[in-house]
C-alpha positions in Angstrom: 66.6 -9.3 59.2 62.9 -9.4 59.9 61.7 -12.1 62.3 58.2 -13.1 63.2 56.9 -15.5 65.8 55.2 -18.2 63.8 52.5 -19.9 65.8 52.8 -22.9 63.4 56.4 -23.6 64.4 56.1 -22.1 67.9 59.3 -20.1 67.3 60.8 -16.9 66.0 61.6 -17.3 62.3 63.3 -15.1 59.7 60.7 -13.8 57.3 61.3 -15.0 53.7 58.4 -14.4 51.4 57.5 -16.9 48.7 58.0 -14.3 46.0 60.9 -11.9 46.7 59.7 -8.4 47.3 56.0 -9.3 47.6 53.8 -10.4 50.5 50.4 -12.2 50.4 48.6 -11.2 53.6 45.3 -12.6 54.8 43.6 -11.2 57.9 40.5 -12.6 59.4 37.8 -9.9 59.2 34.6 -9.1 61.1 31.5 -11.3 61.5 28.9 -8.7 60.7 26.1 -9.7 63.1 27.0 -6.8 65.5 29.4 -3.9 65.9 33.1 -4.6 66.0 34.3 -4.0 69.6 37.6 -2.5 70.8 39.0 -6.0 71.4 38.5 -6.7 67.7 40.2 -3.4 66.8 43.2 -4.4 68.9 43.8 -7.1 66.3 42.8 -5.1 63.3 45.1 -2.2 64.4 48.0 -4.5 64.8 47.4 -6.0 61.4 47.3 -2.4 60.0 50.7 -1.8 61.6 52.0 -5.1 60.2 51.1 -4.1 56.7 52.4 -0.5 57.1 55.7 -2.0 58.4 56.1 -4.4 55.5 55.4 -1.6 53.0 57.9 0.7 54.8 60.5 -2.1 54.4 59.8 -2.0 50.6 57.5 -5.0 50.2 54.6 -4.9 47.8 51.7 -6.2 50.0 48.5 -7.8 48.7 46.1 -7.6 51.6 42.9 -9.6 51.7 40.4 -9.4 54.6 37.2 -11.4 54.6 33.7 -10.3 55.6 31.9 -13.2 57.4 28.3 -12.5 56.5 26.9 -16.1 57.0 27.4 -18.1 60.2 25.3 -19.5 63.1 24.9 -16.1 64.9 23.8 -14.4 61.7 21.3 -17.1 61.0 19.9 -16.8 64.6 19.5 -13.1 64.1 17.6 -13.6 60.8 15.2 -16.1 62.3 14.6 -14.0 65.4 14.0 -10.7 63.5 12.4 -12.0 60.3 14.7 -9.8 58.3 16.7 -10.9 55.3 20.4 -11.8 55.5 21.4 -8.5 53.9 19.2 -6.5 56.2 20.9 -8.1 59.2 24.5 -7.9 58.0 24.9 -4.8 55.7 24.4 -2.1 58.5 27.1 -3.7 60.6 29.4 -4.1 57.6 29.0 -0.4 56.8 29.6 0.5 60.4 32.8 -1.5 60.3 34.1 0.4 57.3 33.2 3.7 58.9 35.2 2.7 62.0 38.2 1.7 59.8 38.1 5.2 58.1 37.8 6.9 61.5 40.8 5.1 62.8 42.9 5.9 59.8 43.5 2.2 58.9 44.6 1.2 55.4 41.9 -0.5 53.4 42.6 -4.1 52.3 42.9 -4.6 48.6 40.1 -7.1 48.6 37.2 -7.6 51.0 35.5 -10.8 49.9 32.1 -11.6 51.4 31.4 -15.2 52.3 28.0 -15.1 50.6 29.6 -14.1 47.3 32.0 -17.1 47.3 29.7 -20.1 47.9 30.8 -21.8 44.5 34.4 -21.7 45.7 33.5 -23.3 49.0 31.4 -26.0 47.2 34.4 -26.8 44.9 36.7 -27.1 47.9 34.3 -29.4 49.7 34.0 -31.6 46.6 37.8 -32.0 46.6 37.7 -33.1 50.2 34.9 -35.5 49.5 36.9 -37.0 46.6 40.0 -37.3 48.8 38.1 -39.2 51.5 38.7 -36.3 54.0 34.9 -35.4 54.1 31.7 -37.3 54.3 27.9 -36.6 54.1 25.4 -37.3 56.8 21.7 -36.2 56.6 22.4 -33.4 54.1 25.4 -32.0 56.0 29.1 -32.6 55.1 31.8 -33.1 57.8 35.6 -33.0 57.8 37.2 -36.2 58.9 39.9 -35.1 61.4 41.3 -38.6 61.7 42.3 -38.5 58.0 44.6 -35.5 58.5 47.7 -36.5 60.5 49.2 -33.1 61.1 45.9 -31.9 62.8 46.8 -30.1 66.1 50.2 -28.8 65.0 49.1 -25.1 65.1 47.3 -25.2 68.4 49.4 -27.8 70.1 46.3 -29.8 70.9 46.4 -33.6 70.7 43.5 -34.8 68.4 43.1 -37.9 70.5 42.2 -35.8 73.5 39.5 -33.7 71.8 35.9 -34.2 72.6 32.7 -32.4 71.7 31.1 -29.8 73.9 34.0 -29.1 76.3 35.3 -25.6 76.6 38.1 -24.9 74.2 37.6 -28.2 72.4 35.7 -29.1 69.2 32.4 -27.8 68.1 29.4 -29.7 69.4 26.8 -28.8 66.7 24.9 -31.8 65.3 27.6 -34.1 66.7 25.1 -37.0 67.0 25.2 -37.6 63.2 29.0 -37.4 62.9 31.2 -40.4 62.4 33.5 -38.9 65.1 32.5 -36.3 67.6 35.8 -34.4 66.8 34.8 -33.8 63.2 33.5 -30.4 62.1 30.9 -29.2 59.6 31.9 -28.1 56.2 28.3 -27.7 55.0 25.2 -27.5 57.2 21.9 -29.0 56.0 19.0 -26.6 55.5 16.9 -25.8 58.5 13.5 -24.1 58.5 13.8 -20.3 58.3 17.5 -20.2 57.4 19.0 -18.7 54.2 20.4 -21.6 52.1 22.3 -22.3 48.9 22.4 -25.1 46.4 25.5 -26.9 45.2 26.1 -30.1 47.1 23.0 -32.1 46.2 20.8 -30.7 48.9 20.2 -27.1 50.1 22.3 -25.8 53.0 25.0 -23.3 54.0 28.7 -23.3 54.5 30.4 -23.9 57.9 32.4 -21.0 59.2 35.9 -22.6 58.7 35.5 -23.4 55.0 34.8 -19.8 54.2 38.3 -18.5 54.9 40.0 -21.4 53.2 38.1 -20.8 50.0 38.4 -17.0 49.9 42.1 -16.9 50.9 43.1 -19.4 48.2 41.0 -17.6 45.6 42.8 -14.3 46.0 46.2 -15.3 47.3 46.8 -18.8 45.8 46.9 -22.3 47.4 49.9 -21.2 49.5 50.7 -17.7 50.6 52.9 -15.8 53.1 51.1 -14.6 56.2 47.8 -15.5 57.8 46.8 -13.5 60.9 44.1 -13.2 63.6 43.5 -13.1 67.3 44.6 -15.9 69.6 41.0 -17.0 69.9 41.2 -17.9 66.2 44.0 -20.4 66.7 41.6 -23.2 67.7 39.5 -24.4 66.2 39.2 -21.9 63.3 42.7 -21.7 62.0 43.5 -25.3 62.9 40.5 -26.3 60.8 41.5 -24.0 57.9 44.9 -25.7 57.7 43.3 -29.2 57.7 40.8 -28.2 55.0 43.2 -26.4 52.7 46.2 -28.6 53.0 44.0 -31.7 52.8 42.6 -30.5 49.5 45.8 -29.1 47.9 48.6 -31.0 49.5 50.5 -27.8 50.2 50.6 -25.5 53.3 48.0 -22.8 53.3 50.2 -20.1 54.9 53.9 -20.2 55.8 53.6 -17.8 58.7 50.7 -17.7 61.2 50.7 -14.6 63.5 48.2 -14.1 66.3 47.5 -11.1 68.6 46.8 -11.5 72.3 43.5 -10.5 74.0 42.6 -7.0 75.2 41.2 -6.7 78.7 39.6 -3.7 80.4 40.8 -2.6 83.9 42.2 -6.1 84.5 39.1 -8.0 83.5 37.8 -9.7 80.4 35.6 -7.4 78.4 31.9 -8.3 78.7 28.5 -6.6 78.6 27.5 -8.0 81.9 30.5 -6.2 83.6 29.7 -2.9 81.9 33.2 -2.8 80.3 32.3 -3.7 76.7 33.2 -0.9 74.3 32.7 -0.2 70.6 34.7 2.6 69.0 31.8 5.1 69.4 31.7 4.5 73.1 35.4 5.6 73.5 35.1 8.6 71.2 32.0 9.7 73.2 34.1 9.6 76.3 36.4 12.2 74.8 39.3 10.0 73.8 41.0 11.0 70.5 41.6 8.6 67.6 45.4 9.0 67.6 45.4 8.3 71.4 43.5 5.1 70.8 45.9 4.1 67.9 48.9 4.8 70.1 47.5 2.9 73.1 46.5 -0.2 70.9 50.0 -0.3 69.4 52.1 0.6 72.4 52.1 -2.9 73.8 53.7 -5.9 71.9 51.0 -7.6 70.0 51.6 -11.0 71.7 51.1 -9.5 75.2 47.7 -8.9 76.7 46.8 -5.2 76.6 45.0 -3.8 79.6 42.8 -0.8 78.6 42.5 1.6 81.6 41.9 5.3 82.2 45.5 5.7 83.2 46.7 4.1 80.0 44.8 6.7 78.0 46.3 9.5 80.1 49.8 8.0 79.4 49.1 7.8 75.7 48.0 11.4 75.7 51.1 12.6 77.6 53.4 10.6 75.4 51.9 12.0 72.2 52.2 15.5 73.7 55.9 14.9 74.3 56.3 13.9 70.6 54.2 16.9 69.5 56.3 19.3 71.5 59.5 17.8 70.2 58.4 18.2 66.6 57.4 21.8 67.2 60.6 22.6 69.0 62.7 21.3 66.1 60.8 23.6 63.8 61.1 26.8 65.9 64.7 26.5 67.2 67.5 28.5 65.5 69.7 25.6 64.5 73.2 26.1 63.0 74.3 24.4 59.8 76.4 21.3 59.9 76.5 18.4 62.3 77.4 17.8 66.0 79.1 14.4 66.3 77.9 13.5 69.8 74.2 14.3 69.0 74.5 12.6 65.6 75.6 9.4 67.4 72.6 9.6 69.7 70.2 9.9 66.7 71.9 7.2 64.7 71.6 4.8 67.7 67.9 5.6 68.1 67.3 4.9 64.4 69.1 1.6 64.6 67.2 0.5 67.8 63.8 1.6 66.3 64.4 -0.5 63.2 65.9 -3.4 65.1 62.9 -3.5 67.5 60.3 -3.6 64.7 62.3 -6.2 62.8 62.2 -8.3 65.9 58.6 -9.5 65.7 57.1 -6.0 65.6 58.3 -5.0 69.0 56.5 -1.7 69.2 57.3 -1.1 72.8 61.0 -1.3 72.0 60.6 1.0 69.0 58.8 3.6 71.1 61.4 3.3 73.8 64.1 4.1 71.3 62.1 7.1 70.0 61.5 8.6 73.5 65.1 8.1 74.5 66.1 10.1 71.4 63.7 12.8 72.3 65.1 13.1 75.9 68.7 13.2 74.8 68.2 15.6 71.8 66.1 17.9 74.0 69.0 18.0 76.4 71.4 18.6 73.6 69.2 21.5 72.3 69.4 23.1 75.7 73.2 22.9 75.5 73.1 24.2 71.9 74.7 21.0 70.6 72.4 20.2 67.7 73.0 21.1 64.1 70.8 20.8 61.0 72.0 17.3 60.1 70.7 16.0 63.4 67.4 17.8 63.0 66.9 16.3 59.6 67.7 12.8 61.0 65.2 13.3 63.9 62.5 14.4 61.5 63.1 11.5 59.2 62.7 9.0 62.0 59.6 10.8 63.3 58.1 10.7 59.8 58.8 6.9 59.7 57.0 6.5 63.0 54.0 8.5 61.6 53.8 6.2 58.6 54.2 2.9 60.4 52.1 3.7 63.4 49.6 5.8 61.4 49.8 8.7 63.9 50.4 12.3 62.9 52.5 14.5 65.1 52.9 18.3 65.7 49.7 19.2 63.8 46.6 21.1 64.7 48.1 23.0 67.6 45.9 26.0 68.4 47.5 29.4 68.8 47.6 30.6 72.3 44.9 33.1 73.3 46.2 36.7 73.3 45.9 37.0 77.1 48.1 33.9 77.6 50.7 35.3 75.1 50.6 38.6 77.1 51.3 36.6 80.4 54.3 34.9 78.8 55.7 38.2 77.7 55.0 39.8 81.1 56.8 36.9 82.7 59.8 37.4 80.5 59.9 41.1 81.4 59.6 40.2 85.1 62.5 37.7 84.9 64.6 40.3 83.0 63.9 42.8 85.8 64.6 40.2 88.5 61.0 40.4 89.8 61.1 36.7 90.7 57.8 36.6 92.7 55.9 38.1 89.8 57.6 35.7 87.4 56.6 32.7 89.6 53.0 34.0 89.9 52.7 34.3 86.1 54.2 30.9 85.6 51.6 29.4 88.0 48.8 31.2 86.3 49.9 29.8 82.9 50.1 26.3 84.3 46.6 26.6 85.7 45.5 27.6 82.2 47.2 24.5 80.7 50.4 26.0 79.5 53.9 25.1 80.8 56.8 27.5 80.1 60.4 26.3 80.0 63.4 28.6 80.3 66.3 27.4 78.1 69.6 28.9 76.8 67.8 29.6 73.5 64.9 31.4 75.1 61.6 30.8 76.8 59.4 28.1 75.2 55.9 27.0 76.0 53.9 23.8 75.6 50.4 22.7 76.5 49.7 20.4 79.4 47.9 17.2 78.2 44.3 16.9 79.4 43.8 14.6 82.3 
């Protein structure tokens, strides 16, 4: 049974989609006024795993991710630079898609741009005006929070305690013309130099929150299965989405709300002033590999804060090297036909724990723990010649499932050893056979200095590369 932690209910819940076998998934996408940073990609990567997991479990997923190409920061960039909206946003949008491709993330089925869905936003605002949940002031339209009784259920905030301008509270823009300082803008009146649209009697532009409500409902319906984002989206963005959407339709927007925790760097919040603010290119330029980054971003449970450190990259590299070596060892060992009952039980237990962990709110740390315990025990069984073809097939099947769900390829691209290193391995084997232990030890040390570890097992001498520090 799949269970997710639903922010709306503040509890773990069994996952039951509206339409059996199908999942409507909406993920909050980038705001394209700058490059997406690694904290953004922590959330995007987890959402990629969520989709891969659901598809691996047999669900047909319809994935929608919005592109926010109109908001206050974009308007500020337009007015400061004198460029058009497209000139400001499209380069960052294209960079975002390049990063997705580099990271091997699955493309959403639909990427709606906010600027291409203004009519849908206007229609939704009109419904809220008709229902008495919105009102117009000086060309802007505001949502009346007091009219929506469930407001605050997602975030746990008491609407009576909200006030404008306080950290973590409601937006303070133009609050002097609101009926209530807690209310938020659905439509912002035109200002000099801003890009504007028609549709509500006077020119203006949509507020940020109305964009996701309109686009998610257009492509997934008035009510769908899963809405995701980072924890910073819970309030006010997702809280306001719920108020707008449910206020207009009378039905819940999404049944499950899932949120990823923050990413920090070396124990501190990421910021440009601290010099620890990274986009994908920064990390690749430092020599980190894509699959190491994928592994690191997915190795910690999505609801736990992830601390990005140099040591964590080293650990990711070493863990992937262990998996690579295990895959190669399974391919090169001479394995007898049949099955070995004790080892079969080990693998079956690992498969069960891997599945159970992911079914339990995508517990990736637990799933990886099961995988590495299997690697440890099966390697030991290989040393004792207690592995048969049935266990190898089961191990490879689980590793293939890991590759698909985590989006990480294993055991590929290993370069052949240089001839001089092969010669040293052969010379060491000769020295051991002739009991020249000092020579064997010297050759072993030379190989280790060159980045190659040799292991003597009952099935022969094997080598593996030492992960780079």
